[in-house]
PLY file of the C-alpha trace (Angstrom):
ply
format ascii 1.0
element vertex 389
property float x
property float y
property float z
element edge 388
property int vertex1
property int vertex2
end_header
138.50 93.66 99.72
136.48 96.73 100.69
135.98 97.22 104.45
133.85 99.52 106.54
135.78 102.08 108.62
135.33 101.84 112.39
134.11 105.45 112.60
131.17 104.56 110.30
130.25 101.58 112.46
130.33 103.86 115.50
128.15 106.40 113.70
125.56 103.71 112.99
125.59 102.57 116.64
125.19 106.10 117.96
122.37 106.90 115.51
120.20 103.95 116.55
118.93 104.14 120.11
118.78 100.58 121.39
115.45 101.05 123.18
113.79 102.31 119.99
115.27 99.52 117.87
114.47 96.71 120.28
110.95 98.12 120.79
110.27 97.43 117.12
110.64 93.73 117.94
109.93 93.33 121.65
107.35 94.97 123.88
109.28 96.75 126.61
108.17 98.27 129.89
110.26 100.64 131.97
111.31 99.58 135.46
113.70 101.97 137.16
116.53 102.96 134.84
116.09 100.01 132.46
113.44 98.42 130.25
112.27 94.81 130.49
110.38 92.39 128.25
110.02 88.74 127.29
113.21 87.50 125.68
112.82 86.97 121.91
115.63 84.40 121.90
114.14 81.80 124.24
110.70 80.96 125.58
109.77 82.46 128.94
106.69 83.63 130.84
108.36 86.17 133.15
110.40 89.01 131.62
114.14 88.52 132.07
115.25 90.47 128.99
116.75 93.85 129.96
117.67 96.90 127.87
119.86 99.59 129.43
119.47 102.96 127.64
122.38 104.60 129.46
124.81 101.84 128.43
123.05 101.14 125.08
123.20 97.38 125.67
120.77 94.48 126.17
121.08 91.35 128.29
118.87 88.39 129.05
119.25 87.01 132.56
117.57 83.80 131.41
119.62 82.65 128.43
122.63 84.95 128.78
122.50 86.55 125.33
123.53 90.21 125.22
125.38 92.96 123.39
124.81 96.26 121.63
122.22 97.30 119.05
124.13 95.70 116.16
124.40 92.40 118.05
120.65 92.47 118.71
119.79 92.94 115.03
122.26 90.22 114.03
120.66 87.78 116.49
117.03 88.63 115.75
117.22 89.01 111.97
119.80 86.21 111.54
122.17 88.57 109.69
125.91 88.77 109.26
127.63 91.74 110.92
127.87 93.92 107.83
124.26 93.15 106.84
123.06 94.25 110.29
125.09 97.45 110.03
123.54 98.16 106.62
120.03 97.61 107.98
120.62 100.03 110.84
122.31 102.52 108.51
119.21 102.51 106.30
117.07 103.02 109.38
119.08 106.09 110.36
119.42 107.45 106.81
123.20 106.94 106.76
125.06 106.18 103.54
127.90 103.78 104.22
131.15 104.43 102.35
133.55 101.51 102.35
137.31 101.92 102.18
138.11 101.55 98.53
135.32 103.94 97.50
132.34 101.57 97.42
129.17 103.30 98.60
126.14 101.58 99.98
124.04 103.81 97.75
125.50 102.14 94.64
123.60 98.90 93.92
125.92 95.91 94.39
123.66 93.10 93.25
120.21 92.64 91.78
118.60 91.38 95.01
120.00 94.14 97.24
116.95 95.38 99.17
118.22 98.97 98.98
117.34 98.89 95.26
113.68 98.30 96.10
113.62 101.03 98.75
115.24 103.49 96.33
112.72 102.62 93.64
109.70 103.02 95.92
110.93 106.35 97.27
111.44 107.67 93.74
107.96 106.56 92.66
106.37 108.09 95.76
107.88 111.43 94.76
106.48 111.06 91.24
102.98 110.40 92.55
103.19 113.32 94.99
104.32 115.70 92.26
101.50 114.52 89.99
98.86 115.22 92.66
100.06 118.73 93.43
101.25 119.92 90.05
99.37 118.17 87.23
96.20 119.55 85.69
94.75 116.05 85.44
94.84 115.76 89.25
92.99 119.01 89.99
89.60 117.23 90.34
91.30 114.58 92.48
92.70 117.18 94.86
89.29 118.86 95.01
87.67 115.51 95.82
90.09 114.82 98.67
89.56 118.28 100.13
85.79 117.84 99.87
86.16 114.58 101.78
87.43 116.70 104.65
91.16 116.05 104.31
93.31 119.18 104.49
96.51 119.79 102.55
98.73 119.39 105.59
97.35 115.91 106.24
97.68 114.90 102.58
101.33 115.88 102.67
101.93 114.19 106.02
100.74 110.87 104.58
102.42 111.57 101.22
99.19 110.95 99.29
99.73 111.10 95.54
98.13 110.41 92.18
98.91 107.91 89.43
97.95 109.59 86.11
95.94 107.87 83.40
99.09 106.79 81.53
100.63 103.41 80.76
104.22 104.56 81.21
104.18 107.43 83.73
106.32 105.48 86.20
107.97 103.16 83.70
109.67 105.88 81.68
111.19 107.36 84.85
112.35 104.29 86.75
114.11 102.67 83.79
116.55 105.59 84.03
117.70 104.39 87.47
119.82 101.66 85.95
118.27 98.91 88.06
118.23 95.33 86.85
115.25 93.91 84.98
114.79 91.49 87.87
114.34 94.33 90.38
111.89 96.16 88.12
109.92 92.97 87.60
109.81 92.03 91.30
109.12 95.55 92.59
105.35 95.24 92.19
105.21 98.68 90.53
105.35 97.53 86.93
103.68 94.84 84.82
105.50 92.83 82.17
104.52 93.05 78.51
104.52 90.01 76.23
107.51 91.48 74.39
109.51 91.77 77.61
108.92 95.47 78.24
107.05 97.07 81.15
103.95 99.17 81.82
102.57 100.80 84.98
100.60 98.68 87.45
98.81 101.72 88.94
96.94 104.12 86.67
94.27 106.77 87.32
94.24 106.14 91.06
94.73 108.06 94.31
97.92 106.62 95.76
98.56 105.90 99.43
102.20 104.99 100.15
102.59 102.20 102.69
105.57 102.72 104.98
107.27 100.13 107.13
107.74 100.69 110.84
111.15 102.27 110.10
109.55 104.91 107.87
110.57 103.66 104.42
108.08 103.26 101.56
107.55 99.55 100.89
104.31 99.43 98.89
101.19 101.27 97.74
97.44 101.19 97.97
95.64 102.74 95.01
92.00 103.92 95.10
89.91 104.52 92.00
88.34 107.91 91.42
84.66 108.52 92.26
82.34 107.26 89.55
84.87 104.79 88.14
83.17 101.45 88.65
84.96 99.65 85.82
87.62 98.19 88.09
88.28 97.19 91.70
87.90 100.07 94.14
91.30 99.36 95.71
94.43 97.87 94.23
97.39 97.09 96.47
100.99 96.20 95.82
101.61 92.46 95.50
104.03 90.61 97.74
107.59 91.79 97.03
111.01 91.34 98.65
110.24 94.33 100.93
106.44 94.15 101.26
104.73 91.29 103.07
101.19 92.49 103.64
100.45 89.95 106.37
103.12 91.62 108.53
102.55 95.29 107.71
100.17 97.75 109.37
99.46 101.03 107.60
100.41 104.13 109.58
102.26 102.26 112.33
105.44 104.20 111.55
103.67 107.42 112.58
101.57 105.98 115.41
104.01 103.73 117.24
105.28 106.33 119.72
101.75 107.38 120.70
100.69 103.73 120.92
103.55 102.95 123.29
102.78 106.06 125.33
99.07 105.28 125.74
99.44 101.48 125.66
96.37 101.51 123.40
95.81 101.34 119.65
92.76 102.04 117.49
92.54 99.57 114.61
90.57 100.54 111.48
90.09 98.93 108.08
91.06 101.51 105.48
93.53 104.22 104.55
90.91 106.99 104.55
89.54 105.84 107.91
92.98 106.17 109.45
93.73 109.53 107.86
90.48 111.11 109.05
91.01 109.82 112.58
94.57 111.11 112.70
93.51 114.50 111.37
90.86 114.61 114.11
93.52 114.26 116.79
93.67 110.50 117.35
97.34 109.64 116.81
97.39 106.02 118.00
95.68 104.59 114.91
96.76 101.90 112.48
95.12 99.83 109.73
95.60 96.70 107.69
97.29 97.11 104.33
95.45 95.24 101.64
94.53 92.12 103.60
92.40 90.91 106.50
94.00 90.96 109.94
96.47 88.11 110.42
97.95 86.39 113.45
101.24 88.15 112.68
99.45 91.52 112.79
98.21 90.55 116.24
101.73 89.72 117.38
103.02 93.05 116.06
100.32 95.05 117.84
100.84 93.17 121.11
104.47 94.35 121.14
103.30 97.96 121.30
100.13 98.03 123.41
97.98 96.28 126.01
94.62 97.34 124.58
93.21 97.50 121.07
90.02 99.31 120.07
88.44 97.77 116.97
86.71 100.38 114.83
85.47 98.72 111.66
82.60 99.62 109.36
79.17 99.16 110.92
77.79 96.91 108.18
77.50 93.15 107.86
80.98 92.75 106.38
82.47 95.02 109.03
80.78 93.12 111.85
82.14 89.80 110.55
85.60 91.35 110.26
85.31 92.62 113.84
84.39 89.12 115.03
87.39 87.56 113.29
89.89 90.27 114.24
88.80 90.31 117.86
89.49 86.59 118.27
92.94 86.95 116.70
93.80 89.83 119.03
92.55 87.97 122.10
94.80 85.07 121.14
97.67 87.57 120.95
97.04 88.41 124.62
95.50 91.85 124.11
92.56 93.49 125.82
90.02 93.99 123.02
87.28 96.60 122.97
84.87 97.54 120.16
83.97 101.08 119.10
80.40 100.90 117.81
79.50 103.30 115.03
75.82 103.69 114.21
73.67 103.61 111.07
76.18 101.86 108.83
78.84 104.54 109.29
82.56 104.01 108.84
85.32 105.94 110.67
85.88 108.16 107.62
82.27 109.29 107.10
81.64 109.50 110.85
83.51 112.80 111.04
81.34 114.39 108.34
78.75 115.19 111.00
80.42 114.33 114.31
83.14 115.92 116.39
86.29 114.41 117.86
84.60 114.70 121.26
81.76 112.50 119.99
84.24 109.86 118.91
86.11 110.08 122.20
82.86 109.31 124.01
82.34 106.23 121.82
85.87 105.16 122.66
85.35 105.72 126.40
82.05 103.81 126.36
83.26 100.96 124.15
82.35 97.47 125.44
84.87 94.68 125.79
84.90 92.22 122.92
83.04 89.38 124.60
80.25 91.71 125.80
79.98 93.04 122.26
79.69 89.52 120.82
77.08 88.43 123.34
74.96 91.52 122.73
75.23 91.17 118.98
74.60 87.43 118.69
72.10 86.90 121.51
69.05 88.02 119.47
70.23 85.75 116.65
70.48 82.59 118.75
66.97 81.38 117.96
67.60 77.71 117.46
69.64 74.86 118.92
71.64 74.78 115.69
72.49 78.45 115.95
73.47 78.06 119.61
75.78 75.18 118.81
77.51 77.28 116.16
78.08 80.27 118.45
0 1
1 2
2 3
3 4
4 5
5 6
6 7
7 8
8 9
9 10
10 11
11 12
12 13
13 14
14 15
15 16
16 17
17 18
18 19
19 20
20 21
21 22
22 23
23 24
24 25
25 26
26 27
27 28
28 29
29 30
30 31
31 32
32 33
33 34
34 35
35 36
36 37
37 38
38 39
39 40
40 41
41 42
42 43
43 44
44 45
45 46
46 47
47 48
48 49
49 50
50 51
51 52
52 53
53 54
54 55
55 56
56 57
57 58
58 59
59 60
60 61
61 62
62 63
63 64
64 65
65 66
66 67
67 68
68 69
69 70
70 71
71 72
72 73
73 74
74 75
75 76
76 77
77 78
78 79
79 80
80 81
81 82
82 83
83 84
84 85
85 86
86 87
87 88
88 89
89 90
90 91
91 92
92 93
93 94
94 95
95 96
96 97
97 98
98 99
99 100
100 101
101 102
102 103
103 104
104 105
105 106
106 107
107 108
108 109
109 110
110 111
111 112
112 113
113 114
114 115
115 116
116 117
117 118
118 119
119 120
120 121
121 122
122 123
123 124
124 125
125 126
126 127
127 128
128 129
129 130
130 131
131 132
132 133
133 134
134 135
135 136
136 137
137 138
138 139
139 140
140 141
141 142
142 143
143 144
144 145
145 146
146 147
147 148
148 149
149 150
150 151
151 152
152 153
153 154
154 155
155 156
156 157
157 158
158 159
159 160
160 161
161 162
162 163
163 164
164 165
165 166
166 167
167 168
168 169
169 170
170 171
171 172
172 173
173 174
174 175
175 176
176 177
177 178
178 179
179 180
180 181
181 182
182 183
183 184
184 185
185 186
186 187
187 188
188 189
189 190
190 191
191 192
192 193
193 194
194 195
195 196
196 197
197 198
198 199
199 200
200 201
201 202
202 203
203 204
204 205
205 206
206 207
207 208
208 209
209 210
210 211
211 212
212 213
213 214
214 215
215 216
216 217
217 218
218 219
219 220
220 221
221 222
222 223
223 224
224 225
225 226
226 227
227 228
228 229
229 230
230 231
231 232
232 233
233 234
234 235
235 236
236 237
237 238
238 239
239 240
240 241
241 242
242 243
243 244
244 245
245 246
246 247
247 248
248 249
249 250
250 251
251 252
252 253
253 254
254 255
255 256
256 257
257 258
258 259
259 260
260 261
261 262
262 263
263 264
264 265
265 266
266 267
267 268
268 269
269 270
270 271
271 272
272 273
273 274
274 275
275 276
276 277
277 278
278 279
279 280
280 281
281 282
282 283
283 284
284 285
285 286
286 287
287 288
288 289
289 290
290 291
291 292
292 293
293 294
294 295
295 296
296 297
297 298
298 299
299 300
300 301
301 302
302 303
303 304
304 305
305 306
306 307
307 308
308 309
309 310
310 311
311 312
312 313
313 314
314 315
315 316
316 317
317 318
318 319
319 320
320 321
321 322
322 323
323 324
324 325
325 326
326 327
327 328
328 329
329 330
330 331
331 332
332 333
333 334
334 335
335 336
336 337
337 338
338 339
339 340
340 341
341 342
342 343
343 344
344 345
345 346
346 347
347 348
348 349
349 350
350 351
351 352
352 353
353 354
354 355
355 356
356 357
357 358
358 359
359 360
360 361
361 362
362 363
363 364
364 365
365 366
366 367
367 368
368 369
369 370
370 371
371 372
372 373
373 374
374 375
375 376
376 377
377 378
378 379
379 380
380 381
381 382
382 383
383 384
384 385
385 386
386 387
387 388
């Protein structure tokens, strides 16, 4: 039976700082040399869960659970030892080589999650190459630049292009030797009646969606300007690695700034987030193909005290603000609302405003309840309306 050498286990431990790993699951605050938070393994109202960065261990003074970073992942994710080591190895970009010559990079079974990560990374590279090197994408690149997004930002967010072909991705990924089950469940391909595959995304600007650990787990695809024959946005379906109700776009890049400032700006769309980040606001995240969920609220509350809602200033955006604000209040966050004027969205706002203008809106933003009262008060004209408020 193949076994993992002790030096590889040690490498995985040393490559995953316990504070960073635990912070992906638990909101921690520094107190002296250690960090404290509410224990994820038992219910409590006062933090008794401690993480010691110098010793690279955790311990809960309430329930007694403790150990190193591998033990934490085993407990939280309900994994066996070797599965937890694999998860942390993936996080650190380490390829595990078992005694006997078996490598983690070689697929062992059809439902091995590493197959899906490998596939999504390969496809992201294909889309990136198509945007920067194909003649078909030249108008797409010009459009993105005209929207005010510079090349550096496009590359930072790994924006790509899915050409107008039925088999652009298909003909490449079938060469990876992955099982038909993985290809079918990946969300990247559609199944033909004859059992073959064709591309799900075609003739779209592609926004890779990365998990909090920085791995590509899904895509959002936007149609080109003037193409009104199909839905404006198409997102990856639910897959073994992509659960849209748990995922926030851009959180992998923003999490450190969010922790530092204890504040997060929440927007609706990919372009909104990218324009804000390019304008110097690094603590921004967005939903990924779905309305804000209670789980999104729980995720955000692990990183910050305060959330600034910055949705489109139209009727749909106002309703979304109302719904999201209540979810975030229930998650225990301080909620404020950035009010854009004249039907603007965060993307178009920067066409004729400066980052300083936006900062002033942020500084002057009302708390959520004040926003609701001001918005709904003129509309409460009848007893029926008042009873529904």
